[in-house]
HTML snippet that shows the backbone in 3Dmol.js (N, CA, C, O; Angstrom):
<script src="https://3Dmol.org/build/3Dmol-min.js"></script>
<div id="view" style="width:600px;height:400px;position:relative"></div>
<script>
const pdb = `
ATOM      1  N   MET A   1       0.819  -1.169  -0.002  1.00  0.00           N
ATOM      2  CA  MET A   1       0.001   0.009  -0.020  1.00  0.00           C
ATOM      3  C   MET A   1       0.876   1.279  -0.003  1.00  0.00           C
ATOM      4  O   MET A   1       0.593   2.195  -0.775  1.00  0.00           O
ATOM      5  N   PRO A   2       1.895   1.379   0.815  1.00  0.00           N
ATOM      6  CA  PRO A   2       2.706   2.618   0.786  1.00  0.00           C
ATOM      7  C   PRO A   2       3.378   2.833  -0.577  1.00  0.00           C
ATOM      8  O   PRO A   2       3.613   3.981  -0.955  1.00  0.00           O
ATOM      9  N   GLU A   3       3.695   1.771  -1.325  1.00  0.00           N
ATOM     10  CA  GLU A   3       4.251   1.945  -2.633  1.00  0.00           C
ATOM     11  C   GLU A   3       3.256   2.589  -3.577  1.00  0.00           C
ATOM     12  O   GLU A   3       3.640   3.414  -4.407  1.00  0.00           O
ATOM     13  N   GLN A   4       2.011   2.238  -3.471  1.00  0.00           N
ATOM     14  CA  GLN A   4       0.959   2.811  -4.324  1.00  0.00           C
ATOM     15  C   GLN A   4       0.807   4.304  -3.989  1.00  0.00           C
ATOM     16  O   GLN A   4       0.709   5.150  -4.878  1.00  0.00           O
ATOM     17  N   GLU A   5       0.792   4.601  -2.689  1.00  0.00           N
ATOM     18  CA  GLU A   5       0.703   6.001  -2.231  1.00  0.00           C
ATOM     19  C   GLU A   5       1.857   6.826  -2.774  1.00  0.00           C
ATOM     20  O   GLU A   5       1.678   7.957  -3.228  1.00  0.00           O
ATOM     21  N   LEU A   6       3.059   6.230  -2.718  1.00  0.00           N
ATOM     22  CA  LEU A   6       4.283   6.895  -3.192  1.00  0.00           C
ATOM     23  C   LEU A   6       4.187   7.169  -4.713  1.00  0.00           C
ATOM     24  O   LEU A   6       4.518   8.267  -5.161  1.00  0.00           O
ATOM     25  N   LYS A   7       3.747   6.201  -5.482  1.00  0.00           N
ATOM     26  CA  LYS A   7       3.581   6.397  -6.897  1.00  0.00           C
ATOM     27  C   LYS A   7       2.562   7.517  -7.231  1.00  0.00           C
ATOM     28  O   LYS A   7       2.756   8.316  -8.147  1.00  0.00           O
ATOM     29  N   LYS A   8       1.479   7.528  -6.446  1.00  0.00           N
ATOM     30  CA  LYS A   8       0.431   8.558  -6.589  1.00  0.00           C
ATOM     31  C   LYS A   8       1.010   9.912  -6.327  1.00  0.00           C
ATOM     32  O   LYS A   8       0.754  10.849  -7.083  1.00  0.00           O
ATOM     33  N   LEU A   9       1.788  10.049  -5.272  1.00  0.00           N
ATOM     34  CA  LEU A   9       2.380  11.315  -4.900  1.00  0.00           C
ATOM     35  C   LEU A   9       3.360  11.807  -5.974  1.00  0.00           C
ATOM     36  O   LEU A   9       3.408  12.994  -6.298  1.00  0.00           O
ATOM     37  N   LEU A  10       4.145  10.854  -6.519  1.00  0.00           N
ATOM     38  CA  LEU A  10       5.061  11.237  -7.583  1.00  0.00           C
ATOM     39  C   LEU A  10       4.299  11.774  -8.818  1.00  0.00           C
ATOM     40  O   LEU A  10       4.725  12.749  -9.436  1.00  0.00           O
ATOM     41  N   SER A  11       3.185  11.136  -9.162  1.00  0.00           N
ATOM     42  CA  SER A  11       2.352  11.598 -10.291  1.00  0.00           C
ATOM     43  C   SER A  11       1.798  12.984  -9.986  1.00  0.00           C
ATOM     44  O   SER A  11       1.799  13.862 -10.847  1.00  0.00           O
ATOM     45  N   GLU A  12       1.327  13.175  -8.764  1.00  0.00           N
ATOM     46  CA  GLU A  12       0.762  14.507  -8.383  1.00  0.00           C
ATOM     47  C   GLU A  12       1.817  15.593  -8.421  1.00  0.00           C
ATOM     48  O   GLU A  12       1.556  16.710  -8.867  1.00  0.00           O
ATOM     49  N   LEU A  13       2.993  15.268  -7.959  1.00  0.00           N
ATOM     50  CA  LEU A  13       4.122  16.228  -8.007  1.00  0.00           C
ATOM     51  C   LEU A  13       4.383  16.651  -9.447  1.00  0.00           C
ATOM     52  O   LEU A  13       4.495  17.844  -9.728  1.00  0.00           O
ATOM     53  N   GLN A  14       4.482  15.678 -10.370  1.00  0.00           N
ATOM     54  CA  GLN A  14       4.755  15.978 -11.728  1.00  0.00           C
ATOM     55  C   GLN A  14       3.631  16.824 -12.368  1.00  0.00           C
ATOM     56  O   GLN A  14       3.900  17.737 -13.148  1.00  0.00           O
ATOM     57  N   ARG A  15       2.384  16.507 -12.026  1.00  0.00           N
ATOM     58  CA  ARG A  15       1.264  17.331 -12.549  1.00  0.00           C
ATOM     59  C   ARG A  15       1.342  18.781 -12.017  1.00  0.00           C
ATOM     60  O   ARG A  15       1.114  19.744 -12.748  1.00  0.00           O
ATOM     61  N   GLU A  16       1.664  18.889 -10.758  1.00  0.00           N
ATOM     62  CA  GLU A  16       1.784  20.216 -10.175  1.00  0.00           C
ATOM     63  C   GLU A  16       2.898  21.003 -10.855  1.00  0.00           C
ATOM     64  O   GLU A  16       2.729  22.190 -11.134  1.00  0.00           O
ATOM     65  N   LEU A  17       4.040  20.359 -11.127  1.00  0.00           N
ATOM     66  CA  LEU A  17       5.132  21.086 -11.767  1.00  0.00           C
ATOM     67  C   LEU A  17       4.792  21.407 -13.210  1.00  0.00           C
ATOM     68  O   LEU A  17       5.228  22.444 -13.710  1.00  0.00           O
ATOM     69  N   GLU A  18       4.066  20.605 -13.874  1.00  0.00           N
ATOM     70  CA  GLU A  18       3.704  20.903 -15.278  1.00  0.00           C
ATOM     71  C   GLU A  18       2.814  22.138 -15.405  1.00  0.00           C
ATOM     72  O   GLU A  18       2.774  22.792 -16.447  1.00  0.00           O
ATOM     73  N   LYS A  19       2.089  22.445 -14.299  1.00  0.00           N
ATOM     74  CA  LYS A  19       1.204  23.653 -14.292  1.00  0.00           C
ATOM     75  C   LYS A  19       2.010  24.905 -14.015  1.00  0.00           C
ATOM     76  O   LYS A  19       1.493  26.011 -14.176  1.00  0.00           O
ATOM     77  N   THR A  20       3.242  24.767 -13.609  1.00  0.00           N
ATOM     78  CA  THR A  20       4.052  25.871 -13.162  1.00  0.00           C
ATOM     79  C   THR A  20       5.056  26.315 -14.245  1.00  0.00           C
ATOM     80  O   THR A  20       5.871  25.505 -14.687  1.00  0.00           O
ATOM     81  N   ASP A  21       5.009  27.584 -14.675  1.00  0.00           N
ATOM     82  CA  ASP A  21       5.909  28.056 -15.663  1.00  0.00           C
ATOM     83  C   ASP A  21       7.298  28.367 -15.161  1.00  0.00           C
ATOM     84  O   ASP A  21       8.234  28.434 -15.958  1.00  0.00           O
ATOM     85  N   SER A  22       7.462  28.556 -13.882  1.00  0.00           N
ATOM     86  CA  SER A  22       8.703  29.027 -13.322  1.00  0.00           C
ATOM     87  C   SER A  22       9.703  27.886 -12.963  1.00  0.00           C
ATOM     88  O   SER A  22      10.730  28.132 -12.331  1.00  0.00           O
ATOM     89  N   ILE A  23       9.403  26.731 -13.349  1.00  0.00           N
ATOM     90  CA  ILE A  23      10.328  25.596 -13.084  1.00  0.00           C
ATOM     91  C   ILE A  23      11.271  25.421 -14.233  1.00  0.00           C
ATOM     92  O   ILE A  23      10.852  25.329 -15.387  1.00  0.00           O
ATOM     93  N   SER A  24      12.585  25.372 -13.914  1.00  0.00           N
ATOM     94  CA  SER A  24      13.602  25.251 -14.925  1.00  0.00           C
ATOM     95  C   SER A  24      13.578  23.841 -15.521  1.00  0.00           C
ATOM     96  O   SER A  24      13.152  22.892 -14.864  1.00  0.00           O
ATOM     97  N   PRO A  25      14.031  23.714 -16.750  1.00  0.00           N
ATOM     98  CA  PRO A  25      14.144  22.411 -17.349  1.00  0.00           C
ATOM     99  C   PRO A  25      15.092  21.473 -16.585  1.00  0.00           C
ATOM    100  O   PRO A  25      14.877  20.261 -16.587  1.00  0.00           O
ATOM    101  N   GLU A  26      16.118  22.000 -15.943  1.00  0.00           N
ATOM    102  CA  GLU A  26      17.048  21.202 -15.144  1.00  0.00           C
ATOM    103  C   GLU A  26      16.328  20.639 -13.935  1.00  0.00           C
ATOM    104  O   GLU A  26      16.560  19.484 -13.578  1.00  0.00           O
ATOM    105  N   THR A  27      15.462  21.409 -13.292  1.00  0.00           N
ATOM    106  CA  THR A  27      14.679  20.951 -12.163  1.00  0.00           C
ATOM    107  C   THR A  27      13.712  19.847 -12.566  1.00  0.00           C
ATOM    108  O   THR A  27      13.566  18.839 -11.875  1.00  0.00           O
ATOM    109  N   LEU A  28      13.059  20.062 -13.697  1.00  0.00           N
ATOM    110  CA  LEU A  28      12.118  19.023 -14.186  1.00  0.00           C
ATOM    111  C   LEU A  28      12.868  17.741 -14.466  1.00  0.00           C
ATOM    112  O   LEU A  28      12.346  16.655 -14.212  1.00  0.00           O
ATOM    113  N   THR A  29      14.114  17.843 -14.997  1.00  0.00           N
ATOM    114  CA  THR A  29      14.909  16.675 -15.233  1.00  0.00           C
ATOM    115  C   THR A  29      15.239  15.949 -13.914  1.00  0.00           C
ATOM    116  O   THR A  29      15.169  14.723 -13.826  1.00  0.00           O
ATOM    117  N   GLN A  30      15.607  16.759 -12.878  1.00  0.00           N
ATOM    118  CA  GLN A  30      15.887  16.173 -11.562  1.00  0.00           C
ATOM    119  C   GLN A  30      14.663  15.477 -10.971  1.00  0.00           C
ATOM    120  O   GLN A  30      14.787  14.422 -10.350  1.00  0.00           O
ATOM    121  N   VAL A  31      13.531  16.040 -11.153  1.00  0.00           N
ATOM    122  CA  VAL A  31      12.267  15.401 -10.639  1.00  0.00           C
ATOM    123  C   VAL A  31      11.989  14.098 -11.397  1.00  0.00           C
ATOM    124  O   VAL A  31      11.617  13.097 -10.785  1.00  0.00           O
ATOM    125  N   LYS A  32      12.162  14.102 -12.692  1.00  0.00           N
ATOM    126  CA  LYS A  32      11.976  12.908 -13.444  1.00  0.00           C
ATOM    127  C   LYS A  32      12.961  11.786 -13.070  1.00  0.00           C
ATOM    128  O   LYS A  32      12.605  10.610 -12.993  1.00  0.00           O
ATOM    129  N   ALA A  33      14.243  12.215 -12.837  1.00  0.00           N
ATOM    130  CA  ALA A  33      15.256  11.274 -12.373  1.00  0.00           C
ATOM    131  C   ALA A  33      14.904  10.688 -10.996  1.00  0.00           C
ATOM    132  O   ALA A  33      15.075   9.494 -10.748  1.00  0.00           O
ATOM    133  N   LEU A  34      14.414  11.554 -10.121  1.00  0.00           N
ATOM    134  CA  LEU A  34      14.017  11.101  -8.765  1.00  0.00           C
ATOM    135  C   LEU A  34      12.872  10.082  -8.947  1.00  0.00           C
ATOM    136  O   LEU A  34      12.896   9.015  -8.334  1.00  0.00           O
ATOM    137  N   ASP A  35      11.903  10.397  -9.761  1.00  0.00           N
ATOM    138  CA  ASP A  35      10.760   9.498  -9.968  1.00  0.00           C
ATOM    139  C   ASP A  35      11.268   8.134 -10.457  1.00  0.00           C
ATOM    140  O   ASP A  35      10.846   7.100  -9.941  1.00  0.00           O
ATOM    141  N   ALA A  36      12.175   8.125 -11.453  1.00  0.00           N
ATOM    142  CA  ALA A  36      12.683   6.867 -11.948  1.00  0.00           C
ATOM    143  C   ALA A  36      13.463   6.074 -10.874  1.00  0.00           C
ATOM    144  O   ALA A  36      13.345   4.853 -10.774  1.00  0.00           O
ATOM    145  N   ASP A  37      14.250   6.799 -10.089  1.00  0.00           N
ATOM    146  CA  ASP A  37      15.020   6.156  -9.034  1.00  0.00           C
ATOM    147  C   ASP A  37      14.134   5.549  -7.948  1.00  0.00           C
ATOM    148  O   ASP A  37      14.401   4.458  -7.444  1.00  0.00           O
ATOM    149  N   ILE A  38      13.070   6.284  -7.598  1.00  0.00           N
ATOM    150  CA  ILE A  38      12.194   5.753  -6.625  1.00  0.00           C
ATOM    151  C   ILE A  38      11.412   4.545  -7.155  1.00  0.00           C
ATOM    152  O   ILE A  38      11.169   3.595  -6.411  1.00  0.00           O
ATOM    153  N   HIS A  39      11.034   4.572  -8.377  1.00  0.00           N
ATOM    154  CA  HIS A  39      10.334   3.421  -9.018  1.00  0.00           C
ATOM    155  C   HIS A  39      11.313   2.186  -8.982  1.00  0.00           C
ATOM    156  O   HIS A  39      10.871   1.060  -8.757  1.00  0.00           O
ATOM    157  N   LYS A  40      12.581   2.407  -9.198  1.00  0.00           N
ATOM    158  CA  LYS A  40      13.559   1.319  -9.121  1.00  0.00           C
ATOM    159  C   LYS A  40      13.617   0.711  -7.711  1.00  0.00           C
ATOM    160  O   LYS A  40      13.676  -0.505  -7.531  1.00  0.00           O
ATOM    161  N   LEU A  41      13.598   1.632  -6.704  1.00  0.00           N
ATOM    162  CA  LEU A  41      13.659   1.169  -5.311  1.00  0.00           C
ATOM    163  C   LEU A  41      12.450   0.333  -4.911  1.00  0.00           C
ATOM    164  O   LEU A  41      12.579  -0.604  -4.123  1.00  0.00           O
ATOM    165  N   VAL A  42      11.318   0.652  -5.427  1.00  0.00           N
ATOM    166  CA  VAL A  42      10.117  -0.015  -4.968  1.00  0.00           C
ATOM    167  C   VAL A  42       9.706  -1.140  -5.962  1.00  0.00           C
ATOM    168  O   VAL A  42       8.655  -1.764  -5.814  1.00  0.00           O
ATOM    169  N   SER A  43      10.547  -1.366  -6.946  1.00  0.00           N
ATOM    170  CA  SER A  43      10.274  -2.474  -7.918  1.00  0.00           C
ATOM    171  C   SER A  43      10.507  -3.832  -7.232  1.00  0.00           C
ATOM    172  O   SER A  43      11.093  -3.910  -6.152  1.00  0.00           O
ATOM    173  N   PRO A  44      10.038  -4.876  -7.881  1.00  0.00           N
ATOM    174  CA  PRO A  44      10.209  -6.219  -7.283  1.00  0.00           C
ATOM    175  C   PRO A  44      11.638  -6.576  -7.118  1.00  0.00           C
ATOM    176  O   PRO A  44      11.971  -7.400  -6.267  1.00  0.00           O
ATOM    177  N   ASP A  45      12.544  -5.962  -7.933  1.00  0.00           N
ATOM    178  CA  ASP A  45      13.989  -6.231  -7.856  1.00  0.00           C
ATOM    179  C   ASP A  45      14.707  -4.946  -7.450  1.00  0.00           C
ATOM    180  O   ASP A  45      15.341  -4.312  -8.294  1.00  0.00           O
ATOM    181  N   PRO A  46      14.625  -4.535  -6.155  1.00  0.00           N
ATOM    182  CA  PRO A  46      15.078  -3.229  -5.754  1.00  0.00           C
ATOM    183  C   PRO A  46      16.595  -3.019  -5.625  1.00  0.00           C
ATOM    184  O   PRO A  46      17.032  -1.943  -5.214  1.00  0.00           O
ATOM    185  N   ASP A  47      17.398  -4.030  -5.969  1.00  0.00           N
ATOM    186  CA  ASP A  47      18.836  -3.803  -5.719  1.00  0.00           C
ATOM    187  C   ASP A  47      19.482  -2.866  -6.742  1.00  0.00           C
ATOM    188  O   ASP A  47      20.685  -2.618  -6.664  1.00  0.00           O
ATOM    189  N   GLU A  48      18.716  -2.343  -7.692  1.00  0.00           N
ATOM    190  CA  GLU A  48      19.308  -1.384  -8.635  1.00  0.00           C
ATOM    191  C   GLU A  48      19.393  -0.002  -8.081  1.00  0.00           C
ATOM    192  O   GLU A  48      20.187   0.790  -8.587  1.00  0.00           O
ATOM    193  N   GLY A  49      18.608   0.359  -7.044  1.00  0.00           N
ATOM    194  CA  GLY A  49      18.622   1.728  -6.549  1.00  0.00           C
ATOM    195  C   GLY A  49      19.464   1.978  -5.353  1.00  0.00           C
ATOM    196  O   GLY A  49      19.780   1.062  -4.593  1.00  0.00           O
ATOM    197  N   ASP A  50      19.826   3.199  -5.181  1.00  0.00           N
ATOM    198  CA  ASP A  50      20.650   3.672  -4.055  1.00  0.00           C
ATOM    199  C   ASP A  50      19.765   4.549  -3.173  1.00  0.00           C
ATOM    200  O   ASP A  50      19.496   5.699  -3.521  1.00  0.00           O
ATOM    201  N   SER A  51      19.316   4.027  -2.050  1.00  0.00           N
ATOM    202  CA  SER A  51      18.374   4.782  -1.220  1.00  0.00           C
ATOM    203  C   SER A  51      18.928   6.038  -0.684  1.00  0.00           C
ATOM    204  O   SER A  51      18.190   7.015  -0.561  1.00  0.00           O
ATOM    205  N   ASP A  52      20.216   6.087  -0.346  1.00  0.00           N
ATOM    206  CA  ASP A  52      20.812   7.273   0.198  1.00  0.00           C
ATOM    207  C   ASP A  52      20.812   8.393  -0.859  1.00  0.00           C
ATOM    208  O   ASP A  52      20.525   9.538  -0.510  1.00  0.00           O
ATOM    209  N   SER A  53      21.123   8.109  -2.136  1.00  0.00           N
ATOM    210  CA  SER A  53      21.111   9.140  -3.113  1.00  0.00           C
ATOM    211  C   SER A  53      19.721   9.590  -3.451  1.00  0.00           C
ATOM    212  O   SER A  53      19.516  10.764  -3.759  1.00  0.00           O
ATOM    213  N   VAL A  54      18.747   8.689  -3.403  1.00  0.00           N
ATOM    214  CA  VAL A  54      17.304   9.031  -3.594  1.00  0.00           C
ATOM    215  C   VAL A  54      16.888  10.014  -2.541  1.00  0.00           C
ATOM    216  O   VAL A  54      16.277  11.033  -2.860  1.00  0.00           O
ATOM    217  N   LEU A  55      17.197   9.744  -1.302  1.00  0.00           N
ATOM    218  CA  LEU A  55      16.760  10.608  -0.205  1.00  0.00           C
ATOM    219  C   LEU A  55      17.455  11.974  -0.323  1.00  0.00           C
ATOM    220  O   LEU A  55      16.825  13.005  -0.088  1.00  0.00           O
ATOM    221  N   GLU A  56      18.721  11.990  -0.677  1.00  0.00           N
ATOM    222  CA  GLU A  56      19.424  13.217  -0.862  1.00  0.00           C
ATOM    223  C   GLU A  56      18.849  14.041  -1.999  1.00  0.00           C
ATOM    224  O   GLU A  56      18.741  15.263  -1.895  1.00  0.00           O
ATOM    225  N   SER A  57      18.488  13.390  -3.060  1.00  0.00           N
ATOM    226  CA  SER A  57      17.825  14.065  -4.200  1.00  0.00           C
ATOM    227  C   SER A  57      16.534  14.677  -3.776  1.00  0.00           C
ATOM    228  O   SER A  57      16.256  15.840  -4.071  1.00  0.00           O
ATOM    229  N   ALA A  58      15.724  13.884  -3.068  1.00  0.00           N
ATOM    230  CA  ALA A  58      14.400  14.413  -2.610  1.00  0.00           C
ATOM    231  C   ALA A  58      14.595  15.592  -1.698  1.00  0.00           C
ATOM    232  O   ALA A  58      13.888  16.593  -1.821  1.00  0.00           O
ATOM    233  N   ARG A  59      15.553  15.496  -0.769  1.00  0.00           N
ATOM    234  CA  ARG A  59      15.818  16.557   0.165  1.00  0.00           C
ATOM    235  C   ARG A  59      16.271  17.841  -0.565  1.00  0.00           C
ATOM    236  O   ARG A  59      15.838  18.942  -0.225  1.00  0.00           O
ATOM    237  N   SER A  60      17.114  17.685  -1.531  1.00  0.00           N
ATOM    238  CA  SER A  60      17.620  18.813  -2.351  1.00  0.00           C
ATOM    239  C   SER A  60      16.455  19.505  -3.099  1.00  0.00           C
ATOM    240  O   SER A  60      16.323  20.729  -3.079  1.00  0.00           O
ATOM    241  N   LEU A  61      15.630  18.692  -3.747  1.00  0.00           N
ATOM    242  CA  LEU A  61      14.483  19.243  -4.469  1.00  0.00           C
ATOM    243  C   LEU A  61      13.526  19.925  -3.559  1.00  0.00           C
ATOM    244  O   LEU A  61      12.985  20.977  -3.900  1.00  0.00           O
ATOM    245  N   LYS A  62      13.295  19.342  -2.377  1.00  0.00           N
ATOM    246  CA  LYS A  62      12.367  19.964  -1.418  1.00  0.00           C
ATOM    247  C   LYS A  62      12.894  21.313  -0.982  1.00  0.00           C
ATOM    248  O   LYS A  62      12.110  22.253  -0.845  1.00  0.00           O
ATOM    249  N   ASN A  63      14.222  21.452  -0.753  1.00  0.00           N
ATOM    250  CA  ASN A  63      14.801  22.729  -0.372  1.00  0.00           C
ATOM    251  C   ASN A  63      14.729  23.751  -1.515  1.00  0.00           C
ATOM    252  O   ASN A  63      14.576  24.946  -1.265  1.00  0.00           O
ATOM    253  N   GLN A  64      14.836  23.288  -2.763  1.00  0.00           N
ATOM    254  CA  GLN A  64      14.701  24.201  -3.946  1.00  0.00           C
ATOM    255  C   GLN A  64      13.282  24.761  -4.008  1.00  0.00           C
ATOM    256  O   GLN A  64      13.092  25.930  -4.345  1.00  0.00           O
ATOM    257  N   PHE A  65      12.291  23.940  -3.689  1.00  0.00           N
ATOM    258  CA  PHE A  65      10.926  24.376  -3.826  1.00  0.00           C
ATOM    259  C   PHE A  65      10.391  25.131  -2.613  1.00  0.00           C
ATOM    260  O   PHE A  65       9.299  25.696  -2.683  1.00  0.00           O
ATOM    261  N   ALA A  66      11.125  25.158  -1.506  1.00  0.00           N
ATOM    262  CA  ALA A  66      10.637  25.718  -0.255  1.00  0.00           C
ATOM    263  C   ALA A  66      10.092  27.137  -0.411  1.00  0.00           C
ATOM    264  O   ALA A  66       8.993  27.420   0.066  1.00  0.00           O
ATOM    265  N   ALA A  67      10.804  28.003  -1.041  1.00  0.00           N
ATOM    266  CA  ALA A  67      10.419  29.420  -1.109  1.00  0.00           C
ATOM    267  C   ALA A  67       9.322  29.704  -2.160  1.00  0.00           C
ATOM    268  O   ALA A  67       8.372  30.436  -1.882  1.00  0.00           O
ATOM    269  N   ASN A  68       9.459  29.121  -3.362  1.00  0.00           N
ATOM    270  CA  ASN A  68       8.586  29.519  -4.448  1.00  0.00           C
ATOM    271  C   ASN A  68       7.521  28.530  -4.848  1.00  0.00           C
ATOM    272  O   ASN A  68       6.611  28.876  -5.602  1.00  0.00           O
ATOM    273  N   HIS A  69       7.611  27.307  -4.362  1.00  0.00           N
ATOM    274  CA  HIS A  69       6.671  26.286  -4.823  1.00  0.00           C
ATOM    275  C   HIS A  69       6.245  25.445  -3.619  1.00  0.00           C
ATOM    276  O   HIS A  69       6.621  24.277  -3.514  1.00  0.00           O
ATOM    277  N   PRO A  70       5.435  26.055  -2.681  1.00  0.00           N
ATOM    278  CA  PRO A  70       5.038  25.386  -1.467  1.00  0.00           C
ATOM    279  C   PRO A  70       4.280  24.061  -1.698  1.00  0.00           C
ATOM    280  O   PRO A  70       4.419  23.113  -0.924  1.00  0.00           O
ATOM    281  N   GLU A  71       3.499  24.018  -2.748  1.00  0.00           N
ATOM    282  CA  GLU A  71       2.734  22.812  -3.036  1.00  0.00           C
ATOM    283  C   GLU A  71       3.660  21.667  -3.447  1.00  0.00           C
ATOM    284  O   GLU A  71       3.448  20.528  -3.031  1.00  0.00           O
ATOM    285  N   ALA A  72       4.699  21.957  -4.271  1.00  0.00           N
ATOM    286  CA  ALA A  72       5.657  20.939  -4.664  1.00  0.00           C
ATOM    287  C   ALA A  72       6.495  20.529  -3.462  1.00  0.00           C
ATOM    288  O   ALA A  72       6.874  19.364  -3.337  1.00  0.00           O
ATOM    289  N   GLU A  73       6.786  21.467  -2.584  1.00  0.00           N
ATOM    290  CA  GLU A  73       7.570  21.154  -1.382  1.00  0.00           C
ATOM    291  C   GLU A  73       6.704  20.178  -0.505  1.00  0.00           C
ATOM    292  O   GLU A  73       7.245  19.242   0.084  1.00  0.00           O
ATOM    293  N   ARG A  74       5.399  20.400  -0.431  1.00  0.00           N
ATOM    294  CA  ARG A  74       4.536  19.561   0.362  1.00  0.00           C
ATOM    295  C   ARG A  74       4.506  18.140  -0.178  1.00  0.00           C
ATOM    296  O   ARG A  74       4.531  17.180   0.591  1.00  0.00           O
ATOM    297  N   PHE A  75       4.454  18.005  -1.488  1.00  0.00           N
ATOM    298  CA  PHE A  75       4.474  16.689  -2.133  1.00  0.00           C
ATOM    299  C   PHE A  75       5.804  15.973  -1.822  1.00  0.00           C
ATOM    300  O   PHE A  75       5.809  14.787  -1.493  1.00  0.00           O
ATOM    301  N   LEU A  76       6.904  16.685  -1.926  1.00  0.00           N
ATOM    302  CA  LEU A  76       8.173  16.088  -1.617  1.00  0.00           C
ATOM    303  C   LEU A  76       8.275  15.652  -0.135  1.00  0.00           C
ATOM    304  O   LEU A  76       8.863  14.615   0.170  1.00  0.00           O
ATOM    305  N   SER A  77       7.716  16.426   0.741  1.00  0.00           N
ATOM    306  CA  SER A  77       7.701  15.995   2.149  1.00  0.00           C
ATOM    307  C   SER A  77       6.913  14.721   2.344  1.00  0.00           C
ATOM    308  O   SER A  77       7.315  13.844   3.109  1.00  0.00           O
ATOM    309  N   GLN A  78       5.765  14.616   1.638  1.00  0.00           N
ATOM    310  CA  GLN A  78       4.945  13.399   1.725  1.00  0.00           C
ATOM    311  C   GLN A  78       5.663  12.218   1.069  1.00  0.00           C
ATOM    312  O   GLN A  78       5.532  11.084   1.531  1.00  0.00           O
ATOM    313  N   ILE A  79       6.427  12.473  -0.011  1.00  0.00           N
ATOM    314  CA  ILE A  79       7.169  11.403  -0.675  1.00  0.00           C
ATOM    315  C   ILE A  79       8.242  10.907   0.279  1.00  0.00           C
ATOM    316  O   ILE A  79       8.435   9.698   0.408  1.00  0.00           O
ATOM    317  N   MET A  80       8.928  11.788   0.935  1.00  0.00           N
ATOM    318  CA  MET A  80       9.944  11.373   1.872  1.00  0.00           C
ATOM    319  C   MET A  80       9.351  10.595   3.044  1.00  0.00           C
ATOM    320  O   MET A  80       9.936   9.609   3.492  1.00  0.00           O
ATOM    321  N   ASP A  81       8.190  11.034   3.546  1.00  0.00           N
ATOM    322  CA  ASP A  81       7.495  10.238   4.542  1.00  0.00           C
ATOM    323  C   ASP A  81       7.115   8.864   4.092  1.00  0.00           C
ATOM    324  O   ASP A  81       7.264   7.894   4.835  1.00  0.00           O
ATOM    325  N   SER A  82       6.619   8.767   2.867  1.00  0.00           N
ATOM    326  CA  SER A  82       6.269   7.457   2.320  1.00  0.00           C
ATOM    327  C   SER A  82       7.485   6.551   2.158  1.00  0.00           C
ATOM    328  O   SER A  82       7.407   5.345   2.396  1.00  0.00           O
ATOM    329  N   LEU A  83       8.600   7.136   1.756  1.00  0.00           N
ATOM    330  CA  LEU A  83       9.837   6.360   1.649  1.00  0.00           C
ATOM    331  C   LEU A  83      10.217   5.791   3.014  1.00  0.00           C
ATOM    332  O   LEU A  83      10.601   4.628   3.142  1.00  0.00           O
ATOM    333  N   ALA A  84      10.094   6.668   4.053  1.00  0.00           N
ATOM    334  CA  ALA A  84      10.401   6.206   5.398  1.00  0.00           C
ATOM    335  C   ALA A  84       9.484   5.040   5.854  1.00  0.00           C
ATOM    336  O   ALA A  84       9.914   4.122   6.552  1.00  0.00           O
ATOM    337  N   LYS A  85       8.233   5.120   5.437  1.00  0.00           N
ATOM    338  CA  LYS A  85       7.287   4.069   5.821  1.00  0.00           C
ATOM    339  C   LYS A  85       7.622   2.742   5.212  1.00  0.00           C
ATOM    340  O   LYS A  85       7.271   1.709   5.783  1.00  0.00           O
ATOM    341  N   ILE A  86       8.277   2.718   4.094  1.00  0.00           N
ATOM    342  CA  ILE A  86       8.623   1.479   3.451  1.00  0.00           C
ATOM    343  C   ILE A  86      10.084   1.088   3.738  1.00  0.00           C
ATOM    344  O   ILE A  86      10.612   0.131   3.171  1.00  0.00           O
ATOM    345  N   GLY A  87      10.715   1.855   4.630  1.00  0.00           N
ATOM    346  CA  GLY A  87      12.001   1.471   5.124  1.00  0.00           C
ATOM    347  C   GLY A  87      13.195   1.995   4.284  1.00  0.00           C
ATOM    348  O   GLY A  87      14.291   1.436   4.321  1.00  0.00           O
ATOM    349  N   ILE A  88      12.957   3.026   3.568  1.00  0.00           N
ATOM    350  CA  ILE A  88      14.049   3.631   2.767  1.00  0.00           C
ATOM    351  C   ILE A  88      14.490   4.944   3.356  1.00  0.00           C
ATOM    352  O   ILE A  88      15.391   5.590   2.819  1.00  0.00           O
TER     353      ILE A  88
END
`;
const viewer = $3Dmol.createViewer("view");
viewer.addModel(pdb, "pdb");
viewer.setStyle({}, {cartoon: {color: "spectrum"}});
viewer.zoomTo();
viewer.render();
</script>
């Protein structure tokens, strides 16, 4: 169940960012890379992912969004909470 919640949050984050004109292409690339890395971690064969780098990426993006994109920051906080719930 937490994996499904996590995937839903990732989709919602991407939808939120697509509505925002002030997000740089580099940031969008980082979000897509984070999404792919998280999907690897929660896949049936999770040994491909590095949980420490995923958490660091999520933390970094959350800090980037803190001032100008509070909704995106909220999604990243929830994503990090969901990762913690599944032991990452």
